[in-house]
C-alpha positions in Angstrom: -95.2 138.6 -25.1 -95.6 135.7 -22.7 -97.7 137.9 -20.4 -100.0 139.1 -23.2 -100.5 135.5 -24.4 -101.4 134.2 -20.9 -103.7 137.2 -20.3 -105.6 136.6 -23.6 -105.8 132.9 -22.9 -107.3 133.7 -19.4 -109.9 136.0 -20.9 -110.7 133.4 -23.6 -111.2 130.6 -21.0 -113.4 132.9 -18.9 -115.6 133.7 -21.9 -116.1 130.0 -22.6 -116.9 129.0 -19.1 -119.4 131.8 -18.4 -121.7 130.4 -21.1 -122.0 127.1 -19.3 -124.7 126.2 -16.8 -128.3 127.1 -16.3 -127.6 130.5 -14.7 -129.9 129.5 -11.8 -133.1 129.2 -13.9 -135.6 126.8 -12.6 -136.3 123.5 -14.4 -140.0 123.2 -15.5 -141.9 120.0 -15.8 -144.4 119.6 -18.7 -146.8 116.7 -18.4 -147.6 115.1 -21.7 -151.3 114.8 -22.6 -152.1 111.0 -22.5 -154.9 109.5 -24.6 -156.8 108.6 -21.5 -156.8 110.4 -18.2 -155.8 107.8 -15.6 -155.9 108.7 -11.9 -153.3 107.1 -9.7 -151.6 107.4 -6.3 -147.8 107.3 -6.7 -145.7 106.6 -3.6 -141.9 107.3 -4.0 -139.0 105.5 -2.3 -139.2 108.1 0.6 -142.9 107.2 1.2 -144.1 110.5 -0.2 -147.5 110.0 -1.7 -149.1 112.0 -4.6 -152.6 111.8 -6.0 -152.1 112.3 -9.8 -154.3 112.6 -12.9 -153.1 112.2 -16.5 -150.7 109.6 -15.2 -148.5 108.1 -17.9 -145.4 105.9 -18.2 -143.0 107.6 -20.6 -146.0 109.6 -21.9 -148.0 106.5 -22.7 -151.0 104.8 -20.9 -149.3 101.4 -20.7 -146.2 100.1 -19.0 -143.5 98.5 -21.0 -140.7 96.1 -19.9 -139.0 92.8 -20.4 -140.2 89.4 -19.2 -137.4 87.0 -20.0 -136.4 87.8 -23.5 -139.8 89.1 -24.5 -140.9 92.8 -24.4 -144.4 93.5 -23.1 -146.8 96.4 -22.9 -149.6 96.2 -20.4 -152.4 98.7 -20.7 -153.2 100.6 -17.5 -156.9 99.5 -17.8 -155.8 96.0 -17.0 -153.7 97.0 -13.9 -154.7 97.4 -10.3 -151.3 98.3 -8.9 -147.5 98.2 -9.5 -144.8 97.5 -6.9 -141.3 98.7 -7.9 -138.3 96.8 -6.4 -134.7 97.8 -7.0 -132.6 94.6 -7.3 -129.1 94.2 -8.7 -129.1 97.6 -10.4 -132.4 96.8 -12.2 -136.0 97.8 -11.5 -138.5 95.0 -11.2 -142.1 96.0 -11.6 -144.5 93.6 -9.9 -147.7 94.3 -11.8 -150.9 93.2 -10.2 -153.8 92.8 -12.7 -157.3 93.8 -11.9 -159.9 91.2 -10.9 -161.2 90.8 -14.5 -157.7 90.1 -16.0 -156.2 86.7 -15.4 -153.3 84.9 -17.1 -152.3 81.3 -16.9 -153.2 79.3 -13.8 -155.3 82.2 -12.4 -152.0 84.1 -11.8 -152.7 87.9 -11.4 -149.1 89.1 -11.0 -146.6 89.8 -13.8 -142.9 90.6 -13.2 -141.4 93.0 -15.6 -137.9 94.5 -15.8 -137.8 98.2 -16.5 -135.4 100.9 -17.4 -134.4 102.7 -14.2 -134.6 106.2 -15.6 -137.9 105.7 -17.6 -140.0 108.8 -16.7 -143.5 108.7 -15.3 -145.7 111.8 -15.5 -148.8 113.2 -13.9 -150.6 116.3 -12.7 -151.4 116.9 -9.0 -153.7 119.6 -7.7 -150.8 121.9 -7.3 -148.0 120.9 -9.8 -147.0 118.9 -12.8 -144.9 115.9 -11.8 -142.1 113.8 -13.4 -140.5 110.9 -11.5 -138.1 108.2 -12.7 -139.3 104.6 -12.4 -136.3 103.9 -10.2 -137.6 106.4 -7.6 -141.1 105.0 -7.4 -142.1 102.4 -4.7 -145.7 101.8 -5.9 -148.5 103.0 -8.1 -152.2 102.3 -7.3 -154.6 102.9 -10.1 -158.1 104.5 -9.4 -159.5 104.3 -12.9 -160.1 107.0 -15.5 -161.5 110.5 -15.2 -163.3 111.2 -18.4 -163.7 114.9 -18.9 -167.1 116.0 -20.4 -166.8 118.0 -23.6 
C-alpha cells in the first residue's frame, strides 16, 4: 500500500511540474504604437548603442518621475537628452531640455527619480526593442519622423 501511494504521489508531482516553464519558446517583444514617432539613440549600461524609432517610455511619448514629492511628466518634444544614473537603488534621470525650453533661472536640467523597471520601447532597423530604465545609460532625441499618409 505504501509503495502504491508513493508511486502515485511521484506521478502526480511529475505531472504538475511538467506544465511549468516556457518549454524553450522564445520571448517576443511587441513595440507599442506611440502617438508620435520619436527617433532616439539609446545607449545601455554596457555602452551598446541603438538607433530607434517609435521610442516611448512605458508606451508614452513623455517621461514620468518624481521631483521631490511632486510627480512630473515631461513631453519628449521638450527634451534634448536624458542621462540615467543608478544611485542608492534608485534611478535618477538627468533630463536636459532643448534650447527653447527653460525653467527658473535659465536652468535647462531637471532631475527626476524613476522606477528602475519602467520599460522603454522602440523599433530598430532589425528588431523591436524593450529595455528597462535601469539598464539605460543615456537617450539622445533626434526629433520626430512623421510618416506621410
